N, C-alpha and C positions, 0 to 999 in steps of 0.2 A: 513961232520959231522960224527963222529964215532958213532957206534951203542950204545956204553956205554953212550953217551951224549944225545941220543934221549930217548923219553919216550913212555911208553905204557899206554894208557887210558883204565881204567876198569870201566864201569858203573855198578851200583849195587854192587860196590866194597867193601862195608862195612859189608856185610853179605853173608852167603851161598856160592854159587859157586864163585861169584865175589871176596869175601874175600879170599877164598882158592887160587884163581888164583893170586891175588895181592901178597899174601905171597910167593907163589912159584916163581913169577917173581923177587921179592926182593931177595930171597935166591939165585937166579941165577945171581945176580949182575945187574939186570936191574933197570932203573929209572921208577917209577910208579906214575901215577896220578889216584887217587881213587875218583870217583864221586858217590854220593849217595843222596837219597832224605831225609835221616835222619841225622840231625846234631848231634844228640846224638850218633849214631853209628860212625859217622866220628870222633868225639872227642875220641872215644875209640880206634881207629886204628892209630891215629897220631903218637904214640910212637913206631910203628913197625920199623921205620927206621929214620935216620936223615932227616931233611927238604930238604937237597940237593938231596936226592934220592926218597923222597916220598912227593907228593903234594896231598892235599885233598880239594874237592870243593863240596858244597851242590848243587845238580842239580835234578830238576824234568824233566825227559826226555820227558814227555808229553807236556811240555811248550816250543814251538818252539823258541820263542824270548829268553828265558832263555838259551837254548842250544846254539844258535848263539852267544850270548854274552859271555857265559862261554868258548866256544872253542877259541874265539879270545883272551880272557884274559889268558887262560892256555898256549897258545903258546907264548904269549908275556912274561909272567912271568916265565915259566918253560922250554921253548924251544920247538923244533919241536917234533911232535907226529908221530912216525913211525909205531905204531900199535894200534889197537882198539879191545877190547873185549866187545861186547855188551851183558852185563849180566843182566841189570836191567829188572825186570819182576814181574808181579803179577798174581794171578790165584785163581779160586774157582771151586770146583767140584759141578756142578748143572746140573740136567737133562735138556735136550733140551727143553722139554715142560714147564719147570719152569724158564727158563732163560729169563729175560726181556732185552729190548734193552739197558737200562741204564748200566747194567752190561756188556753186550757185548761191548758197546762203550768204557767203561772204560778200559777193558782188552786190546782191540785193540789199544787204545791211548797209553798205556804204552809199551806193548810188540811189536807191529808192527810199529805204527807211531813213537814211541820213538826211536826204533832201526833205522828206516829209516832216521830220521832227524839227529841223532848223526852220523851215518855212512856218510851221505851226507856231513856234515860239516867237518868231518875228511878227507874224500876223496878229497874234494876241496883243502885242504892244502897238502895232499900227492901228488896230481897231480903236484903241482909246483916242487916237488923234484923227481918226476918220480919213486917213490917207496913207498911201504907200504903194510901192511897186516891187514886185518879186519877179525875178527872171531865173527860171530853172534851165540849166544846161542839159539838154537831151542829146540826141544823136540821130543821124540818118539811119543808124542801125536799130533804132527804136521805131522806125517807120517802114523800112524795107527788111526783107528776110535775108540778111547777108550771112553767107556760110561762115561757120566757126564762131558765130556770135550768139549762141543759144542763151547763155547766161547774161552776157553784156546787153544783148538786144532786148531780152526780157526786162532787164532793169530799166533801160531807157524808154522802152514802150510804156512801162509803168509811170515813168516821169511825165510822159506826154499826157496820159489820162489823168494823172494827179493834177497837172497844170489846169486842165479844163474844168475839173470838179472844183478846184480851189477858186478859179475865176468866177464860177457861177455862185458859189457860196459867199465869197468875200466881197463881191461887187457892192452889196448893200452897205458895206463899211468904208467905201471909197478906196478899196485896195484892188489894184490891177495885178493880174498874174499872167505871165506869158512864158513861152519857152523858146529857146534858140537851139536848133538842131544842126550842129556842125557836120560837114563832110570830113574828108581827111585833112587833118591839121598837123603841122610839124610841132609836136609836143613830146616831152619825155615819155608820156603814157603810150602814145601812138608808136614811138620808137621801140618800145618794149613789145607791143602787140603785133606789129606788121613785119612779116618776113620780106625779103627782097622780092620774092615772087608776088606777094600781096601788094607791095608798093607799085610794082609794074602794072598789075591788074587795075588798081585804083586809077593810076594815071591814064590808062587806056579808056576807062569808062566814064571818067569825069570829063565833061565837054571842054573844060579849060585845061585839061591834061596836066594838072599839077596839084600839089598839096598847098594849102593856104598857110600863111603865117598866123600865129595866134592873134596878132594885132588886127587882123582883118575882120574879127568879130566885134571889135570895140564900137564901131559906128552903130551897128544894130542894137547892141546891148545898151549903149549910152542913150540911144533914142528911146528905147523902151523904159528906161529909168526916168526919163525927163517928162514930168507931168505936163509941161507946157507944150510939148511936141506930140505926145502920144496918149493924151488923156482919154480918148475913146477907144483905145486898143486894149482888149483883154481877152483871155482865152485862146490866144493865137499861138501857133507853132511855126516859127519862121526858120526855114532851111537856109543855111549859109554854106553852100556845098558845091559851088562851081557848076551848078546845073545837074548834079548827079541824080537827084530824085525826079527831075524832069525827063531824064534820058533813058534810064533802064536799070538793070540789076548788075551787081558785082558777080563775076564768074565764080564758080565754086573752087576757090583757092584759099589756103590758109597756112 
């Protein structure tokens, strides 16, 4: 099967980082499957490319049965999936002492359990073809202890560890697994999470003193998906953060 005939699945692909990735892959000539929980957003992205190159499916990654069914249908109707970008995610900035278990569970269900189940179902199919690349979207908040991120940071820290375990277990099947950990990115989710005080603090501690556009992740993600360019890269967590993790911590603002 030629690479051009295979597809890349992007969860959370109708907004934010996922949408930017989907657009970038389409511009690079790839076939793309966009999965998103919002039917309204999916309807808005359908016209980005002809149906032969772009498939859209409504998917709640926190619903395991829905994921299993959707993956089977996508491969049947659209063809083999050679790559996955796990971008679906939610978050809220809440101090640890004010975070209830319900919020923690909900964020973990989407960000960690959802990534786990989608990756598992994709990898089961990639295993049959002995090749594939999975890119999990983590966060610098899964690496550093950013104030207000107890639930979100725990979920993304889990994604970091999940990535490394998957890479070790799946290497024998020709499947590479890596993570990209963004710093502050101008997305709808970040717009909901960051107060003006938090935005000022991020700009202060990021060496580049700015938020990134979602499209600035495309080069790294596209490289990780490209077998010809990154065939010996697996189990890595690449920070795309304007130098934040190299420089220091975010002050305790939220």
